[in-house]
C-alpha atoms as a printed R data frame, in Angstrom:
    type eleno elety resid chain resno       x       y       z
1   ATOM     1    CA   MET     A     1 -63.805  -8.807 -14.270
2   ATOM     2    CA   THR     A     2 -65.209 -12.469 -14.902
3   ATOM     3    CA   SER     A     3 -63.388 -14.224 -12.477
4   ATOM     4    CA   SER     A     4 -65.117 -15.777  -9.306
5   ATOM     5    CA   THR     A     5 -64.551 -12.797  -7.283
6   ATOM     6    CA   HIS     A     6 -67.825 -11.045  -7.840
7   ATOM     7    CA   GLU     A     7 -69.275  -9.315  -4.474
8   ATOM     8    CA   ASP     A     8 -72.302 -11.246  -5.347
9   ATOM     9    CA   GLY     A     9 -71.060 -14.237  -3.905
10  ATOM    10    CA   PRO     A    10 -69.877 -17.712  -4.959
11  ATOM    11    CA   SER     A    11 -69.867 -17.884  -9.154
12  ATOM    12    CA   ASN     A    12 -69.405 -21.823  -9.937
13  ATOM    13    CA   ARG     A    13 -70.392 -20.639 -13.369
14  ATOM    14    CA   SER     A    14 -66.692 -19.594 -13.488
15  ATOM    15    CA   LYS     A    15 -64.602 -21.818 -16.263
16  ATOM    16    CA   VAL     A    16 -61.656 -21.820 -13.711
17  ATOM    17    CA   PHE     A    17 -63.714 -23.960 -11.439
18  ATOM    18    CA   GLN     A    18 -65.518 -25.856 -13.984
19  ATOM    19    CA   PRO     A    19 -64.609 -29.564 -14.766
20  ATOM    20    CA   TRP     A    20 -61.815 -29.919 -17.769
21  ATOM    21    CA   SER     A    21 -60.300 -32.919 -19.456
22  ATOM    22    CA   HIS     A    22 -57.663 -33.325 -22.121
23  ATOM    23    CA   LYS     A    23 -55.634 -36.336 -23.298
24  ATOM    24    CA   GLY     A    24 -57.134 -38.638 -20.580
25  ATOM    25    CA   LEU     A    25 -56.678 -36.119 -17.688
26  ATOM    26    CA   ALA     A    26 -59.893 -35.419 -16.277
27  ATOM    27    CA   LEU     A    27 -59.945 -32.600 -13.493
28  ATOM    28    CA   ARG     A    28 -62.841 -31.375 -11.377
29  ATOM    29    CA   ASN     A    29 -61.485 -27.899 -11.753
30  ATOM    30    CA   ARG     A    30 -58.617 -25.748 -13.862
31  ATOM    31    CA   ILE     A    31 -56.764 -25.293 -10.329
32  ATOM    32    CA   VAL     A    32 -53.271 -26.794 -10.473
33  ATOM    33    CA   MET     A    33 -50.864 -26.866  -7.095
34  ATOM    34    CA   ALA     A    34 -47.670 -25.619  -8.335
35  ATOM    35    CA   PRO     A    35 -44.325 -27.506  -7.883
36  ATOM    36    CA   MET     A    36 -42.880 -26.666  -4.781
37  ATOM    37    CA   THR     A    37 -39.611 -28.008  -3.869
38  ATOM    38    CA   ARG     A    38 -39.333 -28.673   0.066
39  ATOM    39    CA   ARG     A    39 -36.362 -31.157   0.947
40  ATOM    40    CA   MET     A    40 -38.100 -33.161   3.654
41  ATOM    41    CA   ALA     A    41 -37.783 -36.436   2.206
42  ATOM    42    CA   LEU     A    42 -35.732 -39.163   3.999
43  ATOM    43    CA   ALA     A    43 -32.086 -39.800   2.978
44  ATOM    44    CA   ASP     A    44 -33.065 -43.209   1.248
45  ATOM    45    CA   GLY     A    45 -35.078 -40.509  -1.038
46  ATOM    46    CA   LEU     A    46 -38.498 -41.941   0.287
47  ATOM    47    CA   VAL     A    47 -41.331 -39.181   0.894
48  ATOM    48    CA   THR     A    48 -42.759 -39.474   4.597
49  ATOM    49    CA   LYS     A    49 -46.313 -39.947   5.876
50  ATOM    50    CA   GLU     A    50 -45.765 -35.962   6.501
51  ATOM    51    CA   SER     A    51 -45.628 -35.621   2.501
52  ATOM    52    CA   VAL     A    52 -49.049 -37.762   2.298
53  ATOM    53    CA   ALA     A    53 -50.525 -36.058   4.392
54  ATOM    54    CA   TYR     A    54 -49.500 -32.620   3.004
55  ATOM    55    CA   TYR     A    55 -50.993 -33.558  -0.476
56  ATOM    56    CA   ALA     A    56 -53.901 -35.227   0.981
57  ATOM    57    CA   ARG     A    57 -54.753 -31.638   2.646
58  ATOM    58    CA   ARG     A    58 -54.599 -29.730  -0.853
59  ATOM    59    CA   ALA     A    59 -56.313 -32.413  -2.650
60  ATOM    60    CA   LYS     A    60 -58.950 -32.315  -0.231
61  ATOM    61    CA   GLY     A    61 -59.226 -28.646  -0.433
62  ATOM    62    CA   GLU     A    62 -60.436 -29.078  -4.200
63  ATOM    63    CA   VAL     A    63 -57.334 -28.491  -6.175
64  ATOM    64    CA   GLY     A    64 -57.769 -30.223  -9.319
65  ATOM    65    CA   LEU     A    65 -54.266 -31.344 -10.300
66  ATOM    66    CA   ILE     A    66 -51.906 -31.679  -7.978
67  ATOM    67    CA   VAL     A    67 -48.102 -31.337  -9.634
68  ATOM    68    CA   SER     A    68 -45.158 -32.818  -7.214
69  ATOM    69    CA   GLU     A    69 -42.156 -31.108  -5.900
70  ATOM    70    CA   GLY     A    70 -39.044 -31.804  -7.991
71  ATOM    71    CA   THR     A    71 -38.583 -35.992  -7.723
72  ATOM    72    CA   ALA     A    72 -34.940 -36.404  -8.356
73  ATOM    73    CA   ILE     A    73 -34.666 -39.271 -11.187
74  ATOM    74    CA   ASP     A    74 -31.511 -40.653  -9.676
75  ATOM    75    CA   ASP     A    75 -28.893 -40.756  -7.307
76  ATOM    76    CA   LEU     A    76 -26.014 -39.370  -9.220
77  ATOM    77    CA   HIS     A    77 -26.571 -35.963 -10.183
78  ATOM    78    CA   ALA     A    78 -30.141 -35.130  -9.995
79  ATOM    79    CA   TYR     A    79 -30.793 -33.539  -7.039
80  ATOM    80    CA   ASP     A    80 -28.976 -30.827  -5.444
81  ATOM    81    CA   THR     A    81 -29.945 -31.852  -1.713
82  ATOM    82    CA   ILE     A    82 -29.985 -35.046   0.002
83  ATOM    83    CA   THR     A    83 -33.351 -34.966   1.213
84  ATOM    84    CA   VAL     A    84 -34.992 -34.237  -2.426
85  ATOM    85    CA   PRO     A    85 -37.482 -36.991  -2.812
86  ATOM    86    CA   ARG     A    86 -36.415 -39.637  -5.915
87  ATOM    87    CA   VAL     A    87 -38.110 -41.450  -8.391
88  ATOM    88    CA   GLN     A    88 -35.646 -44.306  -8.821
89  ATOM    89    CA   THR     A    89 -36.101 -47.337  -6.998
90  ATOM    90    CA   PRO     A    90 -39.238 -49.715  -6.411
91  ATOM    91    CA   GLU     A    91 -39.399 -48.621  -2.760
92  ATOM    92    CA   GLN     A    92 -39.260 -45.114  -3.711
93  ATOM    93    CA   TRP     A    93 -42.355 -45.595  -5.972
94  ATOM    94    CA   ASP     A    94 -44.203 -47.735  -3.449
95  ATOM    95    CA   ALA     A    95 -43.568 -44.327  -1.275
96  ATOM    96    CA   TRP     A    96 -45.100 -42.128  -3.774
97  ATOM    97    CA   LYS     A    97 -47.788 -44.262  -4.442
98  ATOM    98    CA   ARG     A    98 -48.985 -43.664  -0.780
99  ATOM    99    CA   VAL     A    99 -49.105 -39.999  -1.846
100 ATOM   100    CA   VAL     A   100 -51.240 -41.035  -4.936
101 ATOM   101    CA   ASP     A   101 -53.628 -42.912  -3.207
102 ATOM   102    CA   ALA     A   102 -54.343 -39.928  -0.578
103 ATOM   103    CA   ILE     A   103 -54.876 -37.526  -3.466
104 ATOM   104    CA   HIS     A   104 -57.348 -39.854  -5.184
105 ATOM   105    CA   THR     A   105 -59.188 -40.630  -2.263
106 ATOM   106    CA   GLU     A   106 -59.857 -36.866  -2.131
107 ATOM   107    CA   GLY     A   107 -60.951 -36.801  -5.667
108 ATOM   108    CA   GLY     A   108 -57.891 -34.956  -7.232
109 ATOM   109    CA   ALA     A   109 -55.241 -35.797  -9.724
110 ATOM   110    CA   PHE     A   110 -51.503 -36.225  -9.443
111 ATOM   111    CA   ALA     A   111 -48.343 -35.911 -11.544
112 ATOM   112    CA   PRO     A   112 -44.781 -36.256 -10.293
113 ATOM   113    CA   GLN     A   113 -42.339 -33.753 -11.463
114 ATOM   114    CA   LEU     A   114 -39.205 -35.537 -12.896
115 ATOM   115    CA   TRP     A   115 -36.255 -33.224 -12.074
116 ATOM   116    CA   HIS     A   116 -32.857 -33.296 -12.752
117 ATOM   117    CA   THR     A   117 -30.918 -30.355 -11.508
118 ATOM   118    CA   GLY     A   118 -27.870 -30.881 -13.184
119 ATOM   119    CA   ARG     A   119 -25.150 -27.790 -12.969
120 ATOM   120    CA   LEU     A   120 -26.967 -26.897  -9.814
121 ATOM   121    CA   ALA     A   121 -26.867 -30.134  -8.577
122 ATOM   122    CA   ALA     A   122 -24.840 -31.333  -5.323
123 ATOM   123    CA   ASP     A   123 -22.171 -32.932  -8.003
124 ATOM   124    CA   PRO     A   124 -23.096 -30.833 -11.068
125 ATOM   125    CA   ILE     A   125 -23.045 -31.564 -14.484
126 ATOM   126    CA   GLY     A   126 -24.175 -29.844 -17.349
127 ATOM   127    CA   PRO     A   127 -24.123 -29.119 -21.107
128 ATOM   128    CA   SER     A   128 -20.922 -27.050 -20.491
129 ATOM   129    CA   GLY     A   129 -18.326 -27.289 -17.729
130 ATOM   130    CA   GLY     A   130 -17.212 -24.359 -15.866
131 ATOM   131    CA   PRO     A   131 -17.246 -22.716 -12.245
132 ATOM   132    CA   GLY     A   132 -19.734 -24.054  -9.679
133 ATOM   133    CA   VAL     A   133 -22.774 -21.754  -9.362
134 ATOM   134    CA   PRO     A   134 -23.089 -19.942  -5.647
135 ATOM   135    CA   ARG     A   135 -25.420 -20.941  -3.354
136 ATOM   136    CA   ALA     A   136 -27.909 -18.402  -2.045
137 ATOM   137    CA   ASP     A   137 -25.998 -18.721   1.530
138 ATOM   138    CA   GLY     A   138 -23.147 -17.437  -0.698
139 ATOM   139    CA   THR     A   139 -21.255 -20.884  -0.958
140 ATOM   140    CA   ARG     A   140 -19.951 -22.168  -4.219
141 ATOM   141    CA   ARG     A   141 -21.284 -25.561  -5.353
142 ATOM   142    CA   PRO     A   142 -18.345 -27.641  -7.278
143 ATOM   143    CA   ASP     A   143 -17.318 -27.040 -10.455
144 ATOM   144    CA   ILE     A   144 -19.734 -28.292 -13.533
145 ATOM   145    CA   ARG     A   145 -18.562 -30.885 -15.655
146 ATOM   146    CA   GLU     A   146 -19.680 -31.283 -19.372
147 ATOM   147    CA   MET     A   147 -21.634 -34.117 -20.584
148 ATOM   148    CA   GLY     A   148 -19.817 -36.651 -22.416
149 ATOM   149    CA   PRO     A   149 -21.739 -39.770 -24.151
150 ATOM   150    CA   ASP     A   150 -21.749 -42.006 -21.072
151 ATOM   151    CA   ASP     A   151 -23.903 -39.218 -19.305
152 ATOM   152    CA   PHE     A   152 -26.297 -38.700 -22.330
153 ATOM   153    CA   ARG     A   153 -27.085 -42.486 -21.872
154 ATOM   154    CA   GLN     A   154 -26.928 -42.343 -17.955
155 ATOM   155    CA   VAL     A   155 -29.705 -39.203 -18.215
156 ATOM   156    CA   LEU     A   156 -31.732 -40.612 -20.701
157 ATOM   157    CA   ASP     A   157 -31.831 -43.944 -19.053
158 ATOM   158    CA   ALA     A   158 -32.790 -42.210 -15.390
159 ATOM   159    CA   PHE     A   159 -35.873 -40.565 -17.169
160 ATOM   160    CA   ARG     A   160 -36.803 -43.685 -18.970
161 ATOM   161    CA   ASN     A   161 -36.921 -45.367 -15.598
162 ATOM   162    CA   ALA     A   162 -38.785 -42.368 -13.685
163 ATOM   163    CA   ALA     A   163 -41.505 -42.553 -16.169
164 ATOM   164    CA   ARG     A   164 -42.163 -46.462 -15.237
165 ATOM   165    CA   GLY     A   165 -42.010 -45.354 -11.971
166 ATOM   166    CA   THR     A   166 -44.723 -43.287 -12.777
167 ATOM   167    CA   LEU     A   167 -47.104 -45.486 -14.024
168 ATOM   168    CA   GLN     A   168 -46.312 -48.130 -10.899
169 ATOM   169    CA   MET     A   169 -47.334 -45.375  -8.740
170 ATOM   170    CA   GLY     A   170 -50.681 -45.012 -10.640
171 ATOM   171    CA   ALA     A   171 -50.450 -41.349 -11.262
172 ATOM   172    CA   ASP     A   172 -52.317 -39.411 -13.576
173 ATOM   173    CA   ALA     A   173 -49.987 -37.886 -15.677
174 ATOM   174    CA   LEU     A   174 -46.117 -36.694 -15.368
175 ATOM   175    CA   GLU     A   175 -44.060 -33.274 -15.860
176 ATOM   176    CA   ILE     A   176 -40.727 -33.139 -17.111
177 ATOM   177    CA   HIS     A   177 -38.809 -30.200 -15.371
178 ATOM   178    CA   GLY     A   178 -37.289 -28.145 -18.260
179 ATOM   179    CA   ALA     A   179 -37.190 -24.761 -16.263
180 ATOM   180    CA   HIS     A   180 -35.263 -22.399 -14.145
181 ATOM   181    CA   GLY     A   181 -31.679 -23.199 -15.052
182 ATOM   182    CA   TYR     A   182 -31.343 -27.105 -14.205
183 ATOM   183    CA   LEU     A   183 -30.265 -29.564 -16.515
184 ATOM   184    CA   LEU     A   184 -32.704 -29.496 -19.484
185 ATOM   185    CA   ASP     A   185 -33.081 -25.863 -19.335
186 ATOM   186    CA   SER     A   186 -29.353 -24.971 -19.432
187 ATOM   187    CA   PHE     A   187 -29.120 -26.662 -22.891
188 ATOM   188    CA   LEU     A   188 -31.387 -23.946 -24.043
189 ATOM   189    CA   SER     A   189 -29.375 -21.494 -22.891
190 ATOM   190    CA   PRO     A   190 -26.778 -19.845 -25.160
191 ATOM   191    CA   VAL     A   191 -24.820 -18.755 -21.868
192 ATOM   192    CA   ASN     A   192 -24.516 -21.905 -19.821
193 ATOM   193    CA   ASN     A   193 -24.573 -24.266 -23.467
194 ATOM   194    CA   GLN     A   194 -20.944 -23.678 -25.133
195 ATOM   195    CA   ARG     A   195 -21.329 -27.046 -26.937
196 ATOM   196    CA   ASN     A   196 -19.881 -27.167 -30.589
197 ATOM   197    CA   ASP     A   197 -21.225 -30.425 -31.279
198 ATOM   198    CA   GLU     A   198 -25.078 -31.161 -32.466
199 ATOM   199    CA   TYR     A   199 -26.078 -30.531 -28.647
200 ATOM   200    CA   GLY     A   200 -24.825 -26.612 -28.767
201 ATOM   201    CA   GLY     A   201 -24.851 -23.695 -31.198
202 ATOM   202    CA   SER     A   202 -28.189 -22.799 -32.788
203 ATOM   203    CA   LEU     A   203 -31.492 -23.265 -31.300
204 ATOM   204    CA   GLU     A   204 -32.046 -26.358 -33.242
205 ATOM   205    CA   ASN     A   205 -28.990 -28.050 -31.673
206 ATOM   206    CA   ARG     A   206 -29.581 -26.688 -28.190
207 ATOM   207    CA   MET     A   207 -33.425 -27.764 -28.069
208 ATOM   208    CA   ARG     A   208 -32.245 -31.220 -29.401
209 ATOM   209    CA   PHE     A   209 -31.607 -32.960 -25.922
210 ATOM   210    CA   PRO     A   210 -34.544 -31.979 -23.885
211 ATOM   211    CA   LEU     A   211 -36.603 -32.999 -27.009
212 ATOM   212    CA   GLU     A   212 -34.566 -36.619 -26.965
213 ATOM   213    CA   VAL     A   213 -35.738 -36.899 -23.135
214 ATOM   214    CA   VAL     A   214 -39.257 -36.150 -24.202
215 ATOM   215    CA   ARG     A   215 -39.507 -38.851 -26.826
216 ATOM   216    CA   GLU     A   216 -37.849 -41.376 -24.570
217 ATOM   217    CA   ILE     A   217 -40.463 -40.839 -21.865
218 ATOM   218    CA   ARG     A   218 -43.495 -41.159 -24.778
219 ATOM   219    CA   SER     A   219 -41.786 -44.130 -25.311
220 ATOM   220    CA   VAL     A   220 -42.092 -45.747 -21.860
221 ATOM   221    CA   VAL     A   221 -45.409 -44.428 -21.209
222 ATOM   222    CA   GLY     A   222 -47.307 -44.877 -24.385
223 ATOM   223    CA   PRO     A   223 -49.234 -42.395 -26.774
224 ATOM   224    CA   ASP     A   224 -52.329 -41.875 -24.331
225 ATOM   225    CA   PHE     A   225 -50.448 -40.624 -21.008
226 ATOM   226    CA   PRO     A   226 -50.509 -36.870 -20.488
227 ATOM   227    CA   VAL     A   227 -47.270 -35.603 -20.468
228 ATOM   228    CA   LEU     A   228 -46.682 -31.819 -19.107
229 ATOM   229    CA   TYR     A   229 -43.275 -30.056 -19.746
230 ATOM   230    CA   ARG     A   230 -42.454 -27.002 -17.671
231 ATOM   231    CA   PHE     A   231 -40.023 -24.237 -19.291
232 ATOM   232    CA   SER     A   232 -39.170 -20.697 -18.164
233 ATOM   233    CA   GLN     A   233 -37.307 -17.934 -19.476
234 ATOM   234    CA   TRP     A   234 -35.845 -16.935 -16.005
235 ATOM   235    CA   LYS     A   235 -33.267 -19.633 -14.474
236 ATOM   236    CA   MET     A   236 -32.595 -19.593 -10.599
237 ATOM   237    CA   ASP     A   237 -28.910 -17.685 -10.916
238 ATOM   238    CA   ASP     A   238 -30.263 -15.106 -13.706
239 ATOM   239    CA   TYR     A   239 -33.948 -13.693 -13.453
240 ATOM   240    CA   ARG     A   240 -33.208 -11.531 -16.620
241 ATOM   241    CA   GLU     A   241 -32.340 -14.466 -18.959
242 ATOM   242    CA   GLN     A   242 -34.317 -14.538 -21.930
243 ATOM   243    CA   LYS     A   243 -34.115 -17.565 -24.104
244 ATOM   244    CA   PHE     A   244 -36.570 -16.831 -26.297
245 ATOM   245    CA   GLN     A   245 -36.207 -13.290 -27.701
246 ATOM   246    CA   ASN     A   246 -39.331 -12.824 -29.515
247 ATOM   247    CA   PRO     A   247 -42.430 -15.036 -30.691
248 ATOM   248    CA   ASN     A   248 -40.689 -16.713 -33.558
249 ATOM   249    CA   ASP     A   249 -38.288 -18.560 -31.059
250 ATOM   250    CA   LEU     A   250 -40.991 -19.354 -29.326
251 ATOM   251    CA   GLU     A   251 -42.804 -21.039 -31.758
252 ATOM   252    CA   GLN     A   252 -39.922 -22.986 -33.075
253 ATOM   253    CA   TRP     A   253 -39.503 -24.448 -29.181
254 ATOM   254    CA   VAL     A   254 -43.148 -25.118 -28.096
255 ATOM   255    CA   VAL     A   255 -44.098 -26.726 -31.731
256 ATOM   256    CA   ALA     A   256 -41.013 -29.131 -31.426
257 ATOM   257    CA   LEU     A   257 -41.999 -29.953 -27.803
258 ATOM   258    CA   ALA     A   258 -45.873 -30.906 -29.279
259 ATOM   259    CA   ASP     A   259 -44.443 -32.682 -32.103
260 ATOM   260    CA   ALA     A   260 -42.019 -34.574 -29.703
261 ATOM   261    CA   GLY     A   261 -45.682 -35.525 -27.474
262 ATOM   262    CA   VAL     A   262 -46.025 -33.167 -24.949
263 ATOM   263    CA   ASP     A   263 -49.623 -32.821 -24.430
264 ATOM   264    CA   ILE     A   264 -49.853 -29.756 -21.860
265 ATOM   265    CA   LEU     A   265 -46.867 -26.700 -21.427
266 ATOM   266    CA   HIS     A   266 -46.381 -25.188 -18.316
267 ATOM   267    CA   ALA     A   267 -44.883 -21.806 -18.674
268 ATOM   268    CA   SER     A   268 -43.156 -20.700 -15.612
269 ATOM   269    CA   THR     A   269 -43.272 -16.775 -14.667
270 ATOM   270    CA   ARG     A   270 -42.531 -14.479 -12.043
271 ATOM   271    CA   ASP     A   271 -45.776 -12.840 -12.689
272 ATOM   272    CA   ALA     A   272 -48.446 -14.852 -14.896
273 ATOM   273    CA   ARG     A   273 -49.910 -11.426 -15.804
274 ATOM   274    CA   GLU     A   274 -46.961  -9.685 -17.639
275 ATOM   275    CA   PRO     A   275 -46.735  -9.364 -21.222
276 ATOM   276    CA   ALA     A   276 -44.115 -11.998 -22.607
277 ATOM   277    CA   PHE     A   277 -42.008 -10.305 -25.328
278 ATOM   278    CA   GLU     A   278 -41.790  -6.233 -25.237
279 ATOM   279    CA   GLY     A   279 -42.662  -4.677 -28.369
280 ATOM   280    CA   HIS     A   280 -45.372  -7.438 -29.181
281 ATOM   281    CA   GLY     A   281 -48.313  -6.700 -27.151
282 ATOM   282    CA   PRO     A   282 -50.085  -7.610 -23.747
283 ATOM   283    CA   LEU     A   283 -50.148 -11.749 -24.560
284 ATOM   284    CA   THR     A   284 -48.376 -13.613 -21.626
285 ATOM   285    CA   LEU     A   285 -45.667 -16.335 -21.729
286 ATOM   286    CA   ALA     A   286 -48.442 -18.781 -21.448
287 ATOM   287    CA   GLY     A   287 -51.045 -16.885 -23.855
288 ATOM   288    CA   TRP     A   288 -48.359 -16.808 -26.694
289 ATOM   289    CA   SER     A   289 -47.374 -20.480 -25.974
290 ATOM   290    CA   GLU     A   290 -50.918 -21.803 -26.493
291 ATOM   291    CA   LYS     A   291 -51.638 -19.801 -29.208
292 ATOM   292    CA   LEU     A   292 -48.519 -20.670 -31.065
293 ATOM   293    CA   SER     A   293 -48.328 -24.465 -30.487
294 ATOM   294    CA   GLY     A   294 -52.067 -25.339 -30.180
295 ATOM   295    CA   LEU     A   295 -51.335 -26.815 -26.849
296 ATOM   296    CA   PRO     A   296 -53.459 -25.971 -23.717
297 ATOM   297    CA   THR     A   297 -50.839 -24.360 -21.184
298 ATOM   298    CA   VAL     A   298 -50.609 -23.531 -17.298
299 ATOM   299    CA   ALA     A   299 -50.070 -20.102 -16.554
300 ATOM   300    CA   VAL     A   300 -48.138 -19.619 -12.910
301 ATOM   301    CA   GLY     A   301 -46.492 -16.786 -11.093
302 ATOM   302    CA   LYS     A   302 -47.706 -14.601  -7.820
303 ATOM   303    CA   VAL     A   303 -51.483 -15.835  -8.134
304 ATOM   304    CA   SER     A   304 -53.067 -13.894  -5.256
305 ATOM   305    CA   VAL     A   305 -50.264 -13.357  -3.406
306 ATOM   306    CA   THR     A   306 -47.309 -10.219  -3.534
307 ATOM   307    CA   LEU     A   307 -44.232 -12.430  -3.392
308 ATOM   308    CA   GLY     A   308 -40.531 -10.677  -4.152
309 ATOM   309    CA   MET     A   309 -38.129 -12.741  -5.971
310 ATOM   310    CA   ASP     A   310 -34.904 -12.778  -4.236
311 ATOM   311    CA   GLU     A   311 -32.396 -15.751  -4.067
312 ATOM   312    CA   SER     A   312 -34.548 -17.319  -1.700
313 ATOM   313    CA   TYR     A   313 -37.477 -17.334  -3.839
314 ATOM   314    CA   GLY     A   314 -39.811 -15.455  -1.762
315 ATOM   315    CA   THR     A   315 -40.034 -12.518   1.038
316 ATOM   316    CA   SER     A   316 -41.803 -13.103   4.108
317 ATOM   317    CA   PRO     A   317 -44.590 -11.397   5.023
318 ATOM   318    CA   SER     A   318 -46.228 -11.086   1.323
319 ATOM   319    CA   GLU     A   319 -49.617  -9.694   1.188
320 ATOM   320    CA   VAL     A   320 -52.956 -11.244  -0.211
321 ATOM   321    CA   VAL     A   321 -54.085  -9.296  -3.224
322 ATOM   322    CA   ASP     A   322 -57.510 -10.212  -5.359
323 ATOM   323    CA   PRO     A   323 -56.833 -13.098  -7.239
324 ATOM   324    CA   GLY     A   324 -59.469 -12.070 -10.025
325 ATOM   325    CA   PRO     A   325 -56.749 -10.930 -12.812
326 ATOM   326    CA   TRP     A   326 -55.021 -14.318 -12.762
327 ATOM   327    CA   LEU     A   327 -58.474 -16.133 -13.200
328 ATOM   328    CA   ASP     A   328 -59.207 -13.885 -15.956
329 ATOM   329    CA   LEU     A   329 -56.635 -15.434 -18.263
330 ATOM   330    CA   VAL     A   330 -58.312 -18.503 -17.943
331 ATOM   331    CA   GLU     A   331 -61.905 -16.851 -18.705
332 ATOM   332    CA   ARG     A   332 -60.373 -14.972 -21.772
333 ATOM   333    CA   ASN     A   333 -58.295 -18.093 -23.111
334 ATOM   334    CA   GLU     A   334 -55.358 -16.866 -22.185
335 ATOM   335    CA   CYS     A   335 -54.364 -20.309 -20.928
336 ATOM   336    CA   SER     A   336 -56.522 -23.489 -20.043
337 ATOM   337    CA   LEU     A   337 -55.152 -23.902 -16.318
338 ATOM   338    CA   LEU     A   338 -53.796 -21.916 -13.494
339 ATOM   339    CA   ALA     A   339 -50.935 -23.154 -11.148
340 ATOM   340    CA   VAL     A   340 -51.216 -21.785  -7.736
341 ATOM   341    CA   GLY     A   341 -48.293 -22.131  -5.459
342 ATOM   342    CA   ARG     A   342 -47.146 -20.010  -2.068
343 ATOM   343    CA   ALA     A   343 -50.873 -19.296  -2.127
344 ATOM   344    CA   LEU     A   344 -51.485 -23.119  -1.392
345 ATOM   345    CA   ILE     A   345 -49.008 -23.205   1.276
346 ATOM   346    CA   ALA     A   346 -50.771 -20.995   3.247
347 ATOM   347    CA   ASN     A   347 -54.027 -22.140   2.306
348 ATOM   348    CA   PRO     A   348 -54.783 -25.405   1.324
349 ATOM   349    CA   ASP     A   349 -58.492 -24.579   1.339
350 ATOM   350    CA   TRP     A   350 -57.837 -21.839  -1.390
351 ATOM   351    CA   VAL     A   351 -59.996 -23.368  -4.015
352 ATOM   352    CA   ALA     A   352 -62.903 -23.224  -1.688
353 ATOM   353    CA   LYS     A   353 -62.173 -19.597  -0.495
354 ATOM   354    CA   VAL     A   354 -61.627 -18.075  -3.829
355 ATOM   355    CA   ARG     A   355 -64.520 -19.978  -5.489
356 ATOM   356    CA   SER     A   356 -66.782 -18.624  -3.068
357 ATOM   357    CA   GLY     A   357 -65.757 -15.159  -3.249
358 ATOM   358    CA   LYS     A   358 -63.945 -14.945   0.196
359 ATOM   359    CA   TRP     A   359 -60.529 -14.256  -0.825
360 ATOM   360    CA   GLU     A   360 -59.977 -11.735   1.523
361 ATOM   361    CA   THR     A   361 -59.682 -14.332   4.155
362 ATOM   362    CA   LEU     A   362 -56.810 -16.150   2.713
363 ATOM   363    CA   ARG     A   363 -53.870 -16.042   5.122
364 ATOM   364    CA   PRO     A   364 -51.008 -14.057   3.967
365 ATOM   365    CA   TYR     A   365 -47.691 -16.638   2.968
366 ATOM   366    CA   GLU     A   366 -44.517 -16.281   4.954
367 ATOM   367    CA   LYS     A   367 -41.768 -17.871   4.554
368 ATOM   368    CA   GLU     A   368 -41.589 -19.437   7.899
369 ATOM   369    CA   MET     A   369 -44.434 -21.671   6.223
370 ATOM   370    CA   LEU     A   370 -41.130 -23.341   4.677
371 ATOM   371    CA   LYS     A   371 -40.046 -25.224   7.596
372 ATOM   372    CA   THR     A   372 -42.594 -27.461   8.016
373 ATOM   373    CA   LEU     A   373 -45.248 -29.601   5.789
374 ATOM   374    CA   GLU     A   374 -48.749 -28.120   7.312
């Protein structure tokens, strides 16, 4: 093992804990705080002082890049709950600027995650219409309305506006949420996308709208501002979905993202160590993505914790496990960055503990921790 968990103590030579930069994004290490939905904003979409302190604690704990929880790009169809923070108005941008300033004070970098929940929204829209998707509590969302020309224009306008807000708040980068069955991801899904126009059918057509979003955002932020794109195979209502059946499918997608203006890929998996494709060797989704696209890629999934994946996205309690096998993904160049999620909820000082070889002192994650912004 080449990670930082050797018994001889701290290993500051580990690549994971060394500074990293790409496309103007300069980080003190390669650890990313994964985006994690908290739904604790005010009803007007403003993040609170508790959110400022929550993010600042992780920056003080030496996380390199903090990606925000999903931030809804509008108040029409983008959020699934009224207390999801938004990035639509100057007042909301100013509230996020307080988060950005606090993170910068602690030496970290920040990227808001621009989110449209689509078919999983409080007022759902999607590439195709259909019955509402059941919620975790068993109730059913309203029926999904198929997007028409006005909806496409409205969503693109909202993403452009959110990109302008990202610049206004002084963020270091932005991430487009294109994973987990939400709006952009649902266009990629042959199950959720039954359109017979230029946005449906072939993989090339199903990629069209997500790529339009990338290009519109790039037109706002300019050529040098770092843009991340998060994607996944699985979705919240079907963990078994495989949008990309083989490396050739994945190559078509990740190369198209690079050509459209994405700088960093974020390959969301249930376990970052798992092989991406049966019969194609041990390479992970992040590993394949980086290899095929030539872009730096973030790997994420169960880093240093055991974590069940049920409808509530996690069981309680978890167990702390040696993060070495995940850190080794970076050491052997299978990914460029490593995102830590639930373990950072439980341990704002995760970076320092793991770097110093004291991972066994980490607190286990418990679902009860999601009830507060500690």
